C-alpha angles and dihedrals in degrees: 000000000000115000119231109249110255092235091060090053090051092048092050092048093048091048091052092045093049090047091052091046092050090049090052091049090049091050091047092050091049092049092050089052093056093040090095090066123082113300086027093153089059093053091045091056090048090050092052091049091050092052091046089052090052091053092047092050093050094046091046091050092051092047092050092049090051093049094045092047091050092050094047090047090054090051091050091049091051092048091049092048092051091048090051091050091049091054090047091051090052092051091046090052088052091052092048089054092050093046093047091050090051093047093049093048091050093046098049102030089197138134090233094056091043090055094046095047095041089057089047090055090047090054090049095059096074089051091056090046089054091051090051093048093047090050092050088055092049099075118201096003095130130029091228096037094139092055092046092052090046090053092050091049089053091053090049090055090047092053091045089058089054090054093050092051091049092053092046097045105032096095093047093048090049091050091049091051092052090048090054094246118156113253091235089057091051091051091055096040094050095040092235093178098167098056093038090056091042093055094044095045089237133170094287092053092046098045102034101035114018095041091050090046089056090047092053113024093026092054091047093050092047092055097041097045102018093236 
């Protein structure tokens, strides 16, 4: 069942209240007109009551609108806050995946782990693209939404470079593994610059990943938690 938009409910309520107030004013005006006739004091009192009723109706309508608007605004603020936190959780999950892949590659220093974690990073890229697209469709969710999207797009490009290096180097790494060559030797021999920089936390990692992470996740966290 489709809910009636709150604004339509407010408009209907205001229309009814204004109609009732105008009717009361009309009655009061009519009673004042006939107040000069016999029993005029009686009609005067009725006219005053009708006008008082009109004022009460109008004030009550305005008060209800203010209360309803305040309540709906609080609901909207809560919904926005939850949506912001959900985006932040998704970006954090992305970062955890990247950091875990880096830690495992550094810990094992093996062709097998490099292959496993490189494929994991390749699978992660579409997830980041989806976060970016969802954020583009959520207009006005963050104050620095443009910067956040720009940061995510930078991370997407960074992960795309990892995928390209994997495709280019996979056969050579596999051959080096079968020949008993150390993974570090293969890195140097095959000029695998992306993963070498990734493992060492070099300039590429700092400028193309960490800086974009701050621009995206950092901006989200600052707005959600005010830190």
